[in-house]
N, C-alpha and C positions, 0 to 999 in steps of 0.2 A: 145608632148601632148599625154597622154595615154587615150585610149578609151576602155571602157568595152565592152565585147561582148554583142550584143543585136540583136533582130530580125530586119531585114532590109526590107524596102519596096523600090521598084524600083523608083528612082527619076524621076520627070518629066523633060521634056526638058527645059533647061534654056531659059528664055524669051529673054535674050541678048546673042547671040551666041559669041559675042566678049569677054564676061566675063565668061570664062569656069573654072576659078579657085575658084569660090564660094565666092569671096570677096564682101561684101556688102558695099555700100557707107554710110557715116554717115547720120542719119535721124533726122529731126526736132522732137521735143517733147514738153512736158509740164512740167514746173517746178512749184512746189507748196511750199509755205512757210507758216507756221502756227505760230500764236502768241496768248497767253492766256491773255485776258484783264478782267476787272471787269464785263463786259457785256457778257462774254462767249468766246468761241473759234472762232476766225476770221481767215479765209483763204484768202490769197492773191495769186490767181492763175494767172500766166502770161504765155502767149504763145509766143514762140520764133521760128523764122524761121531759126536761125543759127544752126550749127551742135553742138550737145551736146552728153554727155555720157549716153546712154539709161540705163545702169546698175545703175549708180549713181542716175539718175532721179527716177527710181523705188524705190531705197532705201530711197531717200528723201521723196517721197510720203508716204512710209510705216512707216516713223518715225525712221528709223535706223540711227545711227551715222556712221561716216566714218570708224570706226575701225571694224565694224561687217562685212564684205564682203570684207576685204582687199585682200583676196586671189582670188577674182573674177577678171578675166582679163579685161582690158579696151577694150571695143568694137571698139574704134577708133584707137587702135594700130594695126599694121600689124600682121597677124598670124605668129607664129614661124615656121621656116622651119623644115623639117623632116616628115617622113610618119606618118599618124595618127594611125598606129599600133605599136607605140612605146612600148618597153618591160619594165615592171615594176620590174623585178627580177624573176629569175627562181623559187626560193623557195616560192614565194608568188603569182605568176601569175597562175591562173587556166585555162587560155585560151588554146584552142587546138593548138598544135604546132607539126610540123614535122621537125626533125633535123638529122644531121649525128653525128657520134661518135666524142667526143672531140679529140680523138687521130687520127682521120681520116685526110687525106690531099686531099680530093676530093671535088668537087662541090664548095660551097662558102668558104670552109676551105683550098682551094688551097693556099699553101704558096706564090705562085707567084701572078699573076693577075687573079682574078676570073671573070673579065669582067662584063657581065650583072648581075652576082650573087653577086657582091661586096656589094650591099646594104643589102643583107641578113645577113651579118656579124653583123649588128646592133642588130638584134633580134635572132641571133643564129639559123637560120632556117626560115621556113615559119610559121607564126601564122595567124590564121583566125580572122579578125577584127570583125566578127559577128558570133553569135552562129550557127555552122553548123549542118546539119542534119546527124546523124551518126547511122548506122545499124551494129550491131555486132551479129553474129550467132555462137552459141555453139551446137555441135552435139555429141550424143552418138550413135554409130553404133552397130546394132545387126543383126546377121544372123538368119534366120528362118528355122524351120524344120516342115514339115507337117507330122504328125503321122497318121498311118492307124487306122481307127475306133476311131477317137478322135474328140471332139468338139472344141478344141483349139489348136493353134499352139504353138510350143516351140521356145523360143528365147534365143540365146546364144550371150553374149557380145563379141564384137570384139575389138573396139577401140573408143577413144574419140578424138575430134578435135575442133579447133577453126577455123571456116570458114572465108571467106574474110570479111573485114571491109569496109563498103561503106561510103564515106564522100561526102556530097554535101555542098559546102561552097560559100557564096556570098562575092564578093569583089566590092568595089567602088573606084573610082579615081576622086577626085575633084581638086587636085593640081598636079604639075609636079612630085613631089616626090612620091605621091601616085601612079601615073602612072608607075614610075620606079619600085616601089615595086611590083605592079601587074605583070608587064612584067617579073620581076625576078622570081616571084612565078610560072608563067606559064613555063618559061624555066627550072626551078628547077625540076618540075614534068616531063617535057619532057625528061630531061637528066637522071632522076632516072629510066627510063624504058630501057635505053641503056646499053649494055655491053661495056667493054673496048676492042674495036676492032681496028684492023689496027695499026696505029702509036700512041699507047696509053702509051708509056713509061714503067715504072716499073710495072704497073698494067695490061699490055697487056694480053688479054685472060681471064681476070676475069669477073664474072657475074656482073649485075647491083649492085650498092651499097645498103647496108642495111640502112634503115631509122629508127628513133625512134619516137614513137607516145606518146605524153604527153597531159594531159588535165583533168580538173575537180578535181584535187587533186590526191595524190599518191595512194589512194585506188580504183581509177576508171581506169585510163589509165596510169599505172606506168612505163613509159619509155619502151613501148612495141616494141621489134624489129620486123620490117616489111619489106617486099619488095613491090614495086609498081607493080601491075599486070595490071592496067588499068588506063588511064587518058583521060579525055575528057573535052573540053571547048566549050561552045556555044557563038558565037559572035552575040549578038542581033542586030536587025535592027531597034529597036525603041528607041535607046538611042544615045546620042552624043559620039563622040570620042575625046580624048585629047592627046596632045603630051607627049611622054615619051622620055626624053633625056638620052642616055646611056653614062656614063662617064667611062674612063679607071680605075678610082679609085674614092673613095668618094670625091665629089667636095669640094673645098673651098667655103666660102660664096660668094666671088666675082664671081667664076665660075658658081655657082648655079644661082645667080640673073642675070648674064649677058648671060646665055644660052651657057656656054662653052662646052656643050656636043656634041657628034657626033652621026651619025646614028639615026636621029630622027624617032621614030615609034609612030603610033597612036594606043591607046588601048581604049576599051569601058569604059564609066564612070560607068557602072554597068554590071557585068556578074557573071556567076556561074561556078565554077570549080568542076568537079566530079572525085573523086579519089577512086580507089579500092585497098586496102592493104591486104596482106596475112601475118599474124604473123608467124614468123619462130624462132625455138629454136634449138640450137646445141645439139648434143647427150650428150656432157659433161654437158651442162646446164640442160638437162632433168633428168640427174642422181641426181640432187639436189632437185628434186620434192618430196614433202611429202604431203600426203592428209591432215593430221591433221594440218600441218603448213599452207597449202593453204587455208583451210576452216577458219582458225583463222586470215587470212590476214597477215601472217608472211612472205610470199614470194613476197611481193610487190616490194622489192628491186631487185628481179630477173627478173621482167618484165612479170611474168606469169599472164594470165587472164583466 
């Protein structure tokens, strides 16, 4: 199921702590049938205590036929598995996402077993299910010179820079799969602050990996190369916590519903992740910069902001 980014409010505690998956029981409702006679419109409203389809009941009362809402899911059917942050397609999805290079073989793109990060392969990185708060700072640096017997200082241009990008994003977990995704996102950002130290194979001695920031269309955050300089997570004490089962690889349907995972971990049903990024550009890439092209938006495929 694909969920558009939207403002999030902190969910209240569930009234039933045994029901932490957010699944609601079928509810009784009212069915209405109308027939037109010579004396006017007569309604025969009957109340039933048995389980009905609420969506269909509302359509019946509104006078819609069955073909008009055929794409509306049946509320009595079980919700599909998979994280609620499903990806709609990179070329059409405007949500904020942090990923690694397609040619990379680190983090969730590890050709072997990525462990906790396996679930991030579905979305090619971490995407924020709700609209995050983002702060981007652009600076032009000038040195100053105080002249003798003058009313004004003189300023001399030195350099320009893009300072750190700060992202505060809300995550919620109402199902086991959502919890796995949140756990993977947390571990992704933890790992992105670490260098390849000790027994790190072919990348031993390398600095932390470069991530790419996308969001809101190609003219706003156009695959900006960044490094993570700060990551923080607050574990709230006013929400419930839910199990996140870690699978060695993406689970089969049987494994998922039978709880075939290991190393169960509990994560909050709502929390905020705070990430600070620093855009970085290689010297070779900077040589491709052109003021006129940048001003016209022609360098978006280079990741310049």
